Steps between C-alpha positions, in 0.01 A plus 500: 500500500634540852325761713674622815276611783636801689369552850397858567505608866155583623397740772355204692849353535603790723444470870246718675783691667672562165175627348455734794849647462448548126163669552628735772803599291300552179282757678770660716733570208238742365554724802868458594740768375877544471642814661822684420596767754755739352718779628537743213679834505436758233795718398573739217646204315185288536357248745735262677388190683686434825336184628212262444314257721231262387207337666146382453159641579135440427190692397237542771221688319380629165652840573854386421619479862790262558617357834868426551770514767623835624861381482461433127435868418657668803786679319336549160413822324362318197285186518425287197227238513484224241138391479390140438455571127862616477421871473733726700346792685656761727333479840461763765537440872166540678574396858741319727494314833871433569433323830300239307739504202208594274464753220217583260569609142260617233521438127294773336509340154351179635239321287272292729374280217851361438575398858341353810558634854573238765256428782622575852429218744510451877842425646362474855351160417823360350623179663835322495519241225257654254610531139629833369610621156744782423481678165752764398801601296812382687827594329282653225371154405142595421202303629690264724285286729615311808293283731531409867321511831461740788791397722411724794280794592558806719877489448748769605824602330778712641500849359136517391275776644281443802181466291641190327656332803302186571294551183693361202393194304780248437501275194723248327377615156810640329536878534795647309628852428237660280209318667474781756163670476331210325200308630496198729182323389274243659369202305183701438706763317463770766795709620583412860838675514759711321834325446751719676812323627726202467784379719809474274688252718201264527305285258122504458447782747289785365278754669194703406310795644151373598236657279257579784740770623539637148123510442463713811729775369433474126209750489710751696798457268283566195306792651772689690834332431568354845322289760305641789734442791398626844748512782440433867802710581671240717842340491624213713608138517344156493482339842628143510509272806875569520450878495219470755715294738804724452321822593227360725215605272146405605416360155693236304355597163409838354647822360685722747450870419836677525430826315198700383467730201409849627129565447459158342191286542642298787621801698168680460320185616703495820737211429830544685857442389790379712729730698775277644787415266709185542808423288562132427742363236512842332120507473296761685171377645246757622296347780189603689267556205164344428491147353264473202350150495221516240352719227137444396503177700802361314801418716811695400860491610708606198535802279404290197168393656412861578609612151272244330200605712560862403544404134157338497328790677305780332434869572227560755537162667571476871773277638449355846839472671542286812805562716647421839611777736643421842338154485156645424325437168367803310323555170484811285335590169714663230301655214699497177545825318465595135744414226860606545738580221826309467 
């Protein structure tokens, strides 16, 4: 009798990297959800659906809170979340941070025993070249996993808000329509970013919101629906060497204060705005104001740098602002006020 031996693949035949990807995905899929954002209008003839957008999201706690992108649910009046076990639940919107492209949903019918929230990691320690894994539901293809590396950190994209300028993570892991809101995972299985954008005309260019910024606002989104966002009450322009040379400014780097918000923190602290207007190439520059050079010891020159410092601040803290006035260096303390509504 002839006996044929059939080789059965063993786990040991997989590479260490393959085993890592499989392990990360097997845990992450228990917390990644599929989101349908609907626009539904109720009439006397029944409910009519006008539009639908889809995306991904992920559970962050045992209370049924789901993180996703703001742009996924922006126009919806009904949000359906398909949980990892396939159960559909109607979610309610808990909080939004549009400038970070982040939204928090809550599924009230959530059963913690059937799912596993994802762990939030530390995106500030991410380095170029490290492995990343994207899990989501692109084009409604459930539980799709793609693998790549961190291609760049602290990226900017045209059109994104100031808080995300110079903050985005770039990856070559495939991000497709429907991945938005899903997790960008490290090889340890921790979330280091939220997949948020792709460049249609390019290949292997995807971007994610770094999770350290999201972690800072998440408690606020859950507790009051929006992030704590203080304002210095200043408006101005970034000083470049070209701008400094053109107008004879005493500093070649910093933030030139052009306008002040009446009774804002900066005005009450004695910071001065410009008073001399110059028109150049259809742009009005207001000269003569103070030049802010640092906040809390961190050099600043752009609106995005100031916005990120404010985003990471908390009520009751005091910001130390250093500025140049008529070639003399000054420093002033700005105590931050209580929470403001949107």
